[in-house]
MOPAC internal coordinates of N, CA, C and O (Angstrom, degrees):
PM7 1SCF
backbone

  N    0.0000 0     0.00 0     0.00 0    0    0    0
  C    1.4442 1     0.00 0     0.00 0    1    0    0
  C    1.5279 1   107.90 1     0.00 0    2    1    0
  O    1.2310 1   120.38 1   -46.27 1    3    2    1
  N    1.3068 1   116.88 1   133.73 1    3    2    1
  C    1.4583 1   120.29 1   178.08 1    5    3    2
  C    1.5129 1   109.64 1  -105.46 1    6    5    3
  O    1.2310 1   121.32 1   -22.22 1    7    6    5
  N    1.3162 1   115.08 1   157.78 1    7    6    5
  C    1.4626 1   120.10 1  -179.20 1    9    7    6
  C    1.5187 1   109.68 1   -74.77 1   10    9    7
  O    1.2310 1   120.54 1   -50.10 1   11   10    9
  N    1.2955 1   116.58 1   129.90 1   11   10    9
  C    1.4513 1   122.32 1   175.68 1   13   11   10
  C    1.5217 1   106.49 1  -114.33 1   14   13   11
  O    1.2310 1   119.82 1   -64.78 1   15   14   13
  N    1.3445 1   117.95 1   115.22 1   15   14   13
  C    1.4638 1   120.24 1  -177.83 1   17   15   14
  C    1.5214 1   111.53 1   -50.91 1   18   17   15
  O    1.2310 1   121.07 1   -45.73 1   19   18   17
  N    1.3150 1   115.56 1   134.27 1   19   18   17
  C    1.4486 1   121.19 1   178.73 1   21   19   18
  C    1.5115 1   114.64 1    89.30 1   22   21   19
  O    1.2310 1   119.57 1   173.01 1   23   22   21
  N    1.3348 1   118.42 1    -6.99 1   23   22   21
  C    1.4618 1   119.47 1  -178.53 1   25   23   22
  C    1.5172 1   112.62 1   -99.55 1   26   25   23
  O    1.2310 1   120.11 1   159.88 1   27   26   25
  N    1.3199 1   117.40 1   -20.12 1   27   26   25
  C    1.4504 1   120.20 1  -178.99 1   29   27   26
  C    1.5146 1   114.23 1    82.16 1   30   29   27
  O    1.2310 1   119.70 1  -177.68 1   31   30   29
  N    1.3340 1   118.17 1     2.32 1   31   30   29
  C    1.4630 1   120.71 1   179.45 1   33   31   30
  C    1.5211 1   110.34 1   -81.31 1   34   33   31
  O    1.2310 1   120.75 1   -34.09 1   35   34   33
  N    1.3264 1   116.16 1   145.91 1   35   34   33
  C    1.4648 1   121.87 1  -178.78 1   37   35   34
  C    1.5215 1   109.78 1  -117.61 1   38   37   35
  O    1.2310 1   120.80 1   -27.90 1   39   38   37
  N    1.3235 1   116.08 1   152.10 1   39   38   37
  C    1.4620 1   119.13 1   179.11 1   41   39   38
  C    1.5283 1   110.92 1   -86.34 1   42   41   39
  O    1.2310 1   120.74 1    -7.19 1   43   42   41
  N    1.3191 1   116.19 1   172.81 1   43   42   41
  C    1.4698 1   121.55 1  -176.16 1   45   43   42
  C    1.5242 1   112.00 1   -64.27 1   46   45   43
  O    1.2310 1   120.05 1   142.66 1   47   46   45
  N    1.3361 1   117.52 1   -37.34 1   47   46   45
  C    1.4650 1   120.29 1   179.88 1   49   47   46
  C    1.5214 1   110.59 1   -60.38 1   50   49   47
  O    1.2310 1   120.30 1   136.75 1   51   50   49
  N    1.3255 1   117.03 1   -43.25 1   51   50   49
  C    1.4664 1   120.72 1   177.63 1   53   51   50
  C    1.5237 1   110.24 1   -60.73 1   54   53   51
  O    1.2310 1   120.32 1   137.50 1   55   54   53
  N    1.3300 1   117.00 1   -42.50 1   55   54   53
  C    1.4663 1   120.47 1   179.17 1   57   55   54
  C    1.5232 1   111.28 1   -63.08 1   58   57   55
  O    1.2310 1   120.16 1   139.80 1   59   58   57
  N    1.3267 1   117.31 1   -40.20 1   59   58   57
  C    1.4709 1   120.49 1   179.29 1   61   59   58
  C    1.5225 1   110.71 1   -66.21 1   62   61   59
  O    1.2310 1   119.98 1   135.20 1   63   62   61
  N    1.3327 1   117.64 1   -44.80 1   63   62   61
  C    1.4711 1   120.67 1   179.47 1   65   63   62
  C    1.5235 1   110.39 1   -63.26 1   66   65   63
  O    1.2310 1   120.05 1   137.31 1   67   66   65
  N    1.3329 1   117.52 1   -42.69 1   67   66   65
  C    1.4637 1   120.50 1   177.18 1   69   67   66
  C    1.5279 1   110.77 1   -62.20 1   70   69   67
  O    1.2310 1   120.55 1   140.16 1   71   70   69
  N    1.3261 1   116.55 1   -39.84 1   71   70   69
  C    1.4643 1   120.97 1   177.99 1   73   71   70
  C    1.5187 1   110.79 1   -60.54 1   74   73   71
  O    1.2310 1   120.20 1   131.47 1   75   74   73
  N    1.3273 1   117.22 1   -48.53 1   75   74   73
  C    1.4693 1   121.21 1  -177.41 1   77   75   74
  C    1.5256 1   112.33 1   -66.32 1   78   77   75
  O    1.2310 1   120.05 1   137.46 1   79   78   77
  N    1.3265 1   117.50 1   -42.54 1   79   78   77
  C    1.4705 1   118.63 1  -179.70 1   81   79   78
  C    1.5277 1   110.87 1   -68.03 1   82   81   79
  O    1.2310 1   120.37 1   139.54 1   83   82   81
  N    1.3347 1   116.90 1   -40.46 1   83   82   81
  C    1.4653 1   118.97 1   178.15 1   85   83   82
  C    1.5215 1   111.00 1   -65.64 1   86   85   83
  O    1.2310 1   119.78 1   138.01 1   87   86   85
  N    1.3345 1   118.02 1   -41.99 1   87   86   85
  C    1.4654 1   120.09 1  -179.25 1   89   87   86
  C    1.5168 1   111.20 1   -63.19 1   90   89   87
  O    1.2310 1   119.62 1   145.75 1   91   90   89
  N    1.3150 1   118.33 1   -34.25 1   91   90   89
  C    1.4653 1   120.86 1   176.71 1   93   91   90
  C    1.5248 1   109.96 1   -60.67 1   94   93   91
  O    1.2310 1   120.61 1   133.27 1   95   94   93
  N    1.3148 1   116.43 1   -46.73 1   95   94   93
  C    1.4675 1   120.97 1   179.42 1   97   95   94
  C    1.5274 1   110.65 1   -65.72 1   98   97   95
  O    1.2310 1   120.53 1   129.81 1   99   98   97
  N    1.3241 1   116.59 1   -50.19 1   99   98   97
  C    1.4647 1   121.00 1  -174.99 1  101   99   98
  C    1.5274 1   112.54 1   -67.24 1  102  101   99
  O    1.2310 1   119.73 1   142.53 1  103  102  101
  N    1.3216 1   118.12 1   -37.47 1  103  102  101
  C    1.4608 1   120.66 1  -179.99 1  105  103  102
  C    1.5198 1   110.89 1   -70.19 1  106  105  103
  O    1.2310 1   120.25 1   141.93 1  107  106  105
  N    1.3169 1   117.13 1   -38.07 1  107  106  105
  C    1.4685 1   120.12 1   174.77 1  109  107  106
  C    1.5224 1   109.92 1   -59.67 1  110  109  107
  O    1.2310 1   120.69 1   138.24 1  111  110  109
  N    1.3168 1   116.28 1   -41.76 1  111  110  109
  C    1.4660 1   121.23 1   177.18 1  113  111  110
  C    1.5301 1   110.75 1   -62.07 1  114  113  111
  O    1.2310 1   119.95 1   135.80 1  115  114  113
  N    1.3283 1   117.70 1   -44.20 1  115  114  113
  C    1.4685 1   121.62 1   179.09 1  117  115  114
  C    1.5209 1   111.52 1   -61.55 1  118  117  115
  O    1.2310 1   120.49 1   135.81 1  119  118  117
  N    1.3366 1   116.66 1   -44.19 1  119  118  117
  C    1.4696 1   120.39 1   178.69 1  121  119  118
  C    1.5239 1   110.04 1   -58.92 1  122  121  119
  O    1.2310 1   120.70 1   132.00 1  123  122  121
  N    1.3265 1   116.26 1   -48.00 1  123  122  121
  C    1.4705 1   120.01 1  -177.70 1  125  123  122
  C    1.5277 1   112.17 1   -63.74 1  126  125  123
  O    1.2310 1   120.27 1   135.96 1  127  126  125
  N    1.3270 1   117.09 1   -44.04 1  127  126  125
  C    1.4709 1   119.84 1   179.97 1  129  127  126
  C    1.5265 1   110.79 1   -64.71 1  130  129  127
  O    1.2310 1   120.15 1   132.67 1  131  130  129
  N    1.3392 1   117.32 1   -47.33 1  131  130  129
  C    1.4688 1   120.43 1  -179.87 1  133  131  130
  C    1.5250 1   110.84 1   -63.04 1  134  133  131
  O    1.2310 1   120.03 1   141.72 1  135  134  133
  N    1.3152 1   117.56 1   -38.28 1  135  134  133
  C    1.4678 1   122.25 1   178.50 1  137  135  134
  C    1.5243 1   110.36 1   -65.00 1  138  137  135
  O    1.2310 1   120.93 1   135.19 1  139  138  137
  N    1.3426 1   115.82 1   -44.81 1  139  138  137
  C    1.4655 1   119.30 1   179.55 1  141  139  138
  C    1.5315 1   111.82 1   -65.19 1  142  141  139
  O    1.2310 1   120.11 1   140.64 1  143  142  141
  N    1.3264 1   117.39 1   -39.36 1  143  142  141
  C    1.4657 1   120.66 1  -178.24 1  145  143  142
  C    1.5271 1   113.21 1   -73.53 1  146  145  143
  O    1.2310 1   120.49 1   145.68 1  147  146  145
  N    1.3295 1   116.67 1   -34.32 1  147  146  145
  C    1.4637 1   119.70 1  -175.98 1  149  147  146
  C    1.5229 1   113.08 1  -102.72 1  150  149  147
  O    1.2310 1   120.81 1   164.63 1  151  150  149
  N    1.3158 1   116.06 1   -15.37 1  151  150  149
  C    1.4648 1   122.05 1  -175.69 1  153  151  150
  C    1.5334 1   110.97 1    59.48 1  154  153  151
  O    1.2310 1   121.11 1  -150.87 1  155  154  153
  N    1.3452 1   115.48 1    29.13 1  155  154  153
  C    1.4602 1   121.21 1  -178.75 1  157  155  154
  C    1.5284 1   108.51 1  -139.46 1  158  157  155
  O    1.2310 1   120.65 1   -71.08 1  159  158  157
  N    1.3255 1   116.36 1   108.92 1  159  158  157
  C    1.4583 1   121.15 1  -177.38 1  161  159  158
  C    1.5269 1   111.82 1   -62.09 1  162  161  159
  O    1.2310 1   119.80 1   144.82 1  163  162  161
  N    1.3309 1   117.98 1   -35.18 1  163  162  161
  C    1.4697 1   120.60 1   179.87 1  165  163  162
  C    1.5266 1   111.26 1   -61.92 1  166  165  163
  O    1.2310 1   120.65 1   139.28 1  167  166  165
  N    1.3184 1   116.36 1   -40.72 1  167  166  165
  C    1.4714 1   119.77 1   177.98 1  169  167  166
  C    1.5263 1   109.68 1   -65.58 1  170  169  167
  O    1.2310 1   120.62 1   136.91 1  171  170  169
  N    1.3256 1   116.42 1   -43.09 1  171  170  169
  C    1.4637 1   120.45 1   177.70 1  173  171  170
  C    1.5147 1   112.00 1   -58.46 1  174  173  171
  O    1.2310 1   120.54 1   135.63 1  175  174  173
  N    1.3228 1   116.56 1   -44.37 1  175  174  173
  C    1.4600 1   120.77 1   178.66 1  177  175  174
  C    1.5271 1   111.45 1   -67.98 1  178  177  175
  O    1.2310 1   120.28 1   143.49 1  179  178  177
  N    1.3261 1   117.07 1   -36.51 1  179  178  177
  C    1.4668 1   120.95 1   178.20 1  181  179  178
  C    1.5171 1   112.08 1   -64.17 1  182  181  179
  O    1.2310 1   120.94 1   134.03 1  183  182  181
  N    1.3180 1   115.80 1   -45.97 1  183  182  181
  C    1.4649 1   120.14 1   177.99 1  185  183  182
  C    1.5261 1   109.80 1   -61.59 1  186  185  183
  O    1.2310 1   120.76 1   134.02 1  187  186  185
  N    1.3199 1   116.15 1   -45.98 1  187  186  185
  C    1.4645 1   120.47 1  -178.19 1  189  187  186
  C    1.5194 1   112.26 1   -64.55 1  190  189  187
  O    1.2310 1   120.01 1   145.82 1  191  190  189
  N    1.3245 1   117.59 1   -34.18 1  191  190  189
  C    1.4686 1   119.46 1  -178.65 1  193  191  190
  C    1.5255 1   111.78 1   -67.88 1  194  193  191
  O    1.2310 1   120.48 1   153.44 1  195  194  193
  N    1.3171 1   116.68 1   -26.56 1  195  194  193
  C    1.4684 1   120.32 1   176.53 1  197  195  194
  C    1.5234 1   110.25 1   -81.54 1  198  197  195
  O    1.2310 1   120.62 1   131.55 1  199  198  197
  N    1.3239 1   116.42 1   -48.45 1  199  198  197
  C    1.4519 1   119.25 1  -174.10 1  201  199  198
  C    1.5181 1   112.83 1   -70.51 1  202  201  199
  O    1.2310 1   119.42 1   153.22 1  203  202  201
  N    1.3209 1   118.71 1   -26.78 1  203  202  201
  C    1.4679 1   119.46 1  -179.07 1  205  203  202
  C    1.5256 1   110.80 1   -63.20 1  206  205  203
  O    1.2310 1   120.11 1   141.76 1  207  206  205
  N    1.3055 1   117.40 1   -38.24 1  207  206  205
  C    1.4650 1   120.91 1  -178.89 1  209  207  206
  C    1.5239 1   110.73 1   -73.85 1  210  209  207
  O    1.2310 1   120.30 1   129.09 1  211  210  209
  N    1.3199 1   117.02 1   -50.91 1  211  210  209
  C    1.4641 1   119.53 1  -176.27 1  213  211  210
  C    1.5251 1   111.62 1   -64.46 1  214  213  211
  O    1.2310 1   120.33 1   135.95 1  215  214  213
  N    1.3141 1   116.98 1   -44.05 1  215  214  213
  C    1.4616 1   119.28 1  -176.70 1  217  215  214
  C    1.5222 1   112.70 1   -74.28 1  218  217  215
  O    1.2310 1   119.79 1   155.40 1  219  218  217
  N    1.3296 1   118.00 1   -24.60 1  219  218  217
  C    1.4612 1   120.21 1   176.10 1  221  219  218
  C    1.5301 1   109.73 1   -65.00 1  222  221  219
  O    1.2310 1   120.55 1   134.90 1  223  222  221
  N    1.3248 1   116.56 1   -45.10 1  223  222  221
  C    1.4597 1   119.78 1   178.53 1  225  223  222
  C    1.5257 1   110.99 1   -66.47 1  226  225  223
  O    1.2310 1   120.33 1   136.18 1  227  226  225
  N    1.3237 1   116.97 1   -43.82 1  227  226  225
  C    1.4602 1   119.96 1   179.06 1  229  227  226
  C    1.5231 1   111.53 1   -59.74 1  230  229  227
  O    1.2310 1   120.24 1   134.88 1  231  230  229
  N    1.3324 1   117.15 1   -45.12 1  231  230  229
  C    1.4648 1   121.00 1  -179.57 1  233  231  230
  C    1.5283 1   110.77 1   -64.40 1  234  233  231
  O    1.2310 1   120.08 1   134.87 1  235  234  233
  N    1.3347 1   117.46 1   -45.13 1  235  234  233
  C    1.4651 1   120.76 1  -178.35 1  237  235  234
  C    1.5307 1   110.58 1   -58.04 1  238  237  235
  O    1.2310 1   120.38 1   131.11 1  239  238  237
  N    1.3297 1   116.89 1   -48.89 1  239  238  237
  C    1.4610 1   119.22 1  -178.28 1  241  239  238
  C    1.5257 1   111.69 1   -69.50 1  242  241  239
  O    1.2310 1   119.76 1   147.71 1  243  242  241
  N    1.3012 1   118.06 1   -32.29 1  243  242  241
  C    1.4616 1   122.04 1   173.85 1  245  243  242
  C    1.5309 1   109.61 1   -63.47 1  246  245  243
  O    1.2310 1   120.57 1   133.99 1  247  246  245
  N    1.3210 1   116.51 1   -46.01 1  247  246  245
  C    1.4671 1   122.13 1   178.39 1  249  247  246
  C    1.5304 1   111.25 1   -60.79 1  250  249  247
  O    1.2310 1   120.34 1   135.73 1  251  250  249
  N    1.3243 1   116.95 1   -44.27 1  251  250  249
  C    1.4690 1   120.48 1   179.86 1  253  251  250
  C    1.5262 1   111.10 1   -65.69 1  254  253  251
  O    1.2310 1   120.06 1   141.43 1  255  254  253
  N    1.3209 1   117.49 1   -38.57 1  255  254  253
  C    1.4614 1   120.24 1   177.74 1  257  255  254
  C    1.5255 1   110.25 1   -61.51 1  258  257  255
  O    1.2310 1   120.19 1   136.96 1  259  258  257
  N    1.3126 1   117.23 1   -43.04 1  259  258  257
  C    1.4629 1   120.84 1   179.05 1  261  259  258
  C    1.5237 1   111.69 1   -66.95 1  262  261  259
  O    1.2310 1   119.82 1   151.01 1  263  262  261
  N    1.3244 1   117.95 1   -28.99 1  263  262  261
  C    1.4642 1   119.34 1  -179.09 1  265  263  262
  C    1.5324 1   111.71 1   -68.18 1  266  265  263
  O    1.2310 1   120.19 1   162.13 1  267  266  265
  N    1.3133 1   117.23 1   -17.87 1  267  266  265
  C    1.4620 1   120.90 1   177.78 1  269  267  266
  C    1.5230 1   112.24 1   -86.02 1  270  269  267
  O    1.2310 1   120.37 1   169.41 1  271  270  269
  N    1.3113 1   116.91 1   -10.59 1  271  270  269
  C    1.4582 1   120.90 1  -176.60 1  273  271  270
  C    1.5259 1   110.89 1   -99.67 1  274  273  271
  O    1.2310 1   120.81 1   -39.64 1  275  274  273
  N    1.3226 1   116.05 1   140.36 1  275  274  273
  C    1.4599 1   121.00 1   174.37 1  277  275  274
  C    1.5279 1   111.14 1   -96.36 1  278  277  275
  O    1.2310 1   120.33 1  -178.93 1  279  278  277
  N    1.3294 1   116.98 1     1.07 1  279  278  277
  C    1.4527 1   120.74 1  -176.90 1  281  279  278
  C    1.5258 1   110.34 1   -58.06 1  282  281  279
  O    1.2310 1   120.44 1   -50.72 1  283  282  281
  N    1.3187 1   116.77 1   129.28 1  283  282  281
  C    1.4561 1   122.15 1   176.44 1  285  283  282
  C    1.5205 1   114.79 1    82.32 1  286  285  283
  O    1.2310 1   119.93 1   177.32 1  287  286  285
  N    1.3282 1   117.74 1    -2.68 1  287  286  285
  C    1.4605 1   120.44 1   178.17 1  289  287  286
  C    1.5215 1   109.10 1   -92.44 1  290  289  287
  O    1.2310 1   120.89 1   -35.25 1  291  290  289
  N    1.3057 1   115.91 1   144.75 1  291  290  289
  C    1.4551 1   120.76 1   178.26 1  293  291  290
  C    1.5188 1   109.15 1  -111.63 1  294  293  291
  O    1.2310 1   121.05 1   -37.52 1  295  294  293
  N    1.3284 1   115.61 1   142.48 1  295  294  293
  C    1.4597 1   119.60 1   176.00 1  297  295  294
  C    1.5195 1   109.06 1   -70.33 1  298  297  295
  O    1.2310 1   121.28 1   -36.90 1  299  298  297
  N    1.3148 1   115.16 1   143.10 1  299  298  297
  C    1.4582 1   121.36 1   178.16 1  301  299  298
  C    1.5160 1   107.65 1  -113.88 1  302  301  299
  O    1.2310 1   121.03 1   -52.29 1  303  302  301
  N    1.3205 1   115.64 1   127.71 1  303  302  301
  C    1.4545 1   119.95 1   178.21 1  305  303  302
  C    1.5211 1   109.26 1   -74.97 1  306  305  303
  O    1.2310 1   119.91 1   -46.70 1  307  306  305
  N    1.3306 1   117.77 1   133.30 1  307  306  305
  C    1.4614 1   119.20 1   177.28 1  309  307  306
  C    1.5283 1   110.19 1   -63.92 1  310  309  307
  O    1.2310 1   120.81 1   -34.31 1  311  310  309
  N    1.3150 1   116.06 1   145.69 1  311  310  309
  C    1.4613 1   121.38 1  -179.78 1  313  311  310
  C    1.5205 1   108.64 1  -101.14 1  314  313  311
  O    1.2310 1   121.29 1   -48.20 1  315  314  313
  N    1.3171 1   115.15 1   131.80 1  315  314  313
  C    1.4599 1   120.65 1   174.98 1  317  315  314
  C    1.5250 1   107.21 1   -81.56 1  318  317  315
  O    1.2310 1   119.65 1   -65.29 1  319  318  317
  N    1.3453 1   118.26 1   114.71 1  319  318  317
  C    1.4683 1   120.44 1  -176.98 1  321  319  318
  C    1.5207 1   113.45 1   -55.48 1  322  321  319
  O    1.2310 1   120.00 1   150.38 1  323  322  321
  N    1.3312 1   117.61 1   -29.62 1  323  322  321
  C    1.4661 1   119.20 1  -179.05 1  325  323  322
  C    1.5223 1   112.25 1   -72.42 1  326  325  323
  O    1.2310 1   120.22 1   167.78 1  327  326  325
  N    1.3407 1   117.18 1   -12.22 1  327  326  325
  C    1.4666 1   119.69 1   178.95 1  329  327  326
  C    1.5265 1   112.50 1   -85.61 1  330  329  327
  O    1.2310 1   120.31 1   174.15 1  331  330  329
  N    1.3270 1   117.00 1    -5.85 1  331  330  329
  C    1.4615 1   121.35 1   178.53 1  333  331  330
  C    1.5231 1   107.78 1   -89.55 1  334  333  331
  O    1.2310 1   119.75 1   -57.68 1  335  334  333
  N    1.3494 1   118.09 1   122.32 1  335  334  333
  C    1.4720 1   121.11 1  -174.40 1  337  335  334
  C    1.5297 1   114.60 1   -51.20 1  338  337  335
  O    1.2310 1   119.14 1   138.39 1  339  338  337
  N    1.3110 1   119.24 1   -41.61 1  339  338  337
  C    1.4636 1   121.34 1  -176.70 1  341  339  338
  C    1.5274 1   111.86 1   -69.59 1  342  341  339
  O    1.2310 1   120.06 1   163.61 1  343  342  341
  N    1.3192 1   117.50 1   -16.39 1  343  342  341
  C    1.4565 1   121.03 1  -176.82 1  345  343  342
  C    1.5324 1   111.47 1  -103.52 1  346  345  343
  O    1.2310 1   120.39 1   164.32 1  347  346  345
  N    1.3214 1   116.85 1   -15.68 1  347  346  345
  C    1.4569 1   119.44 1  -177.94 1  349  347  346
  C    1.5212 1   110.68 1   -57.94 1  350  349  347
  O    1.2310 1   122.05 1   -43.52 1  351  350  349
  N    1.3102 1   113.69 1   136.48 1  351  350  349
  C    1.4618 1   118.36 1   179.49 1  353  351  350
  C    1.5179 1   109.60 1   -81.70 1  354  353  351
  O    1.2310 1   120.90 1   -36.35 1  355  354  353
  N    1.3136 1   115.89 1   143.65 1  355  354  353
  C    1.4691 1   119.50 1  -179.01 1  357  355  354
  C    1.5023 1   111.39 1  -103.36 1  358  357  355
  O    1.2310 1   120.10 1   180.00 1  359  358  357

């Protein structure tokens, strides 16, 4: 699926980048929480090494499923550049 301006749809590359950036944040959070709860960094890293893989796939497919839905998206009217005062030709 390609991005069509005004439709709110995203392409697969965007979904992959969003997946990777979110997993970086979420996995760091998992490591810190597991480390704080167990007082053992190895356990925190072990838990995170499992969840990073499973949740990355879950998030990606969740993101792709949402990209097929128009629910909650609003249509955007195209803007005529000549209607913008700074662009109007004199």
